[in-house]
C-alpha positions as CSV (number, residue, x, y, z in Angstrom):
1,M,-8.8,43.8,-10.0
2,S,-8.4,40.2,-9.6
3,E,-5.9,38.0,-10.8
4,I,-6.3,35.9,-14.0
5,V,-6.6,32.1,-13.4
6,N,-5.7,29.6,-16.1
7,L,-8.6,26.9,-15.6
8,N,-6.8,24.1,-16.8
9,K,-3.8,24.8,-14.6
10,A,-6.1,25.1,-11.5
11,R,-8.1,21.9,-12.4
12,K,-4.6,20.1,-12.8
13,A,-3.2,21.2,-9.7
14,R,-6.4,20.1,-7.9
15,A,-6.3,16.8,-9.3
16,K,-2.7,16.3,-8.8
17,S,-3.2,17.4,-4.7
18,R,-6.1,14.9,-4.6
19,D,-3.8,12.1,-6.0
20,K,-0.9,12.9,-3.8
21,R,-3.3,12.7,-1.0
22,Q,-4.9,9.4,-2.0
23,A,-1.2,8.0,-2.4
24,D,-0.3,9.0,1.1
25,E,-3.2,7.3,2.6
26,N,-2.6,4.2,0.5
27,A,1.1,4.3,1.7
28,V,0.0,4.3,5.3
29,K,-2.8,1.6,4.8
30,F,-0.6,-0.9,2.7
31,G,2.7,0.3,3.0
32,R,4.9,-2.2,4.9
33,S,8.6,-2.4,5.4
34,K,10.8,-5.1,3.7
35,G,11.6,-6.6,7.1
36,A,7.8,-6.8,7.9
37,K,7.0,-8.6,4.9
38,A,9.9,-11.1,5.4
39,R,8.8,-11.6,8.9
40,D,5.2,-12.3,7.8
41,K,6.4,-14.5,5.0
42,A,8.6,-16.5,7.3
43,E,5.7,-16.8,9.8
44,A,3.4,-18.2,7.0
45,D,6.0,-20.7,5.9
46,R,6.7,-21.9,9.5
47,L,2.7,-22.3,10.0
48,R,2.4,-24.1,6.7
49,S,5.4,-26.4,7.4
50,R,3.9,-27.2,10.8
51,H,0.6,-27.9,9.3
52,D,2.0,-30.1,6.6
53,G,3.8,-32.1,9.4
54,H,0.7,-33.1,11.1
55,K,-1.0,-34.5,8.1
56,R,-1.8,-38.3,8.0
57,D,-0.3,-40.8,5.4
58,E,-2.7,-42.2,3.2
């Protein structure tokens, strides 16, 4: 005989594994370390400051 399967538990387990896979993909795609975020912010601030320094006075 075959094993009895609770369909609700099977459906929830499948959804949970799908959500976990999506979360892992997002972590790879969007996840950055604190140092990388700080480095990018510092670079943006440096570029903004340099751009503002080249503005003409009105």
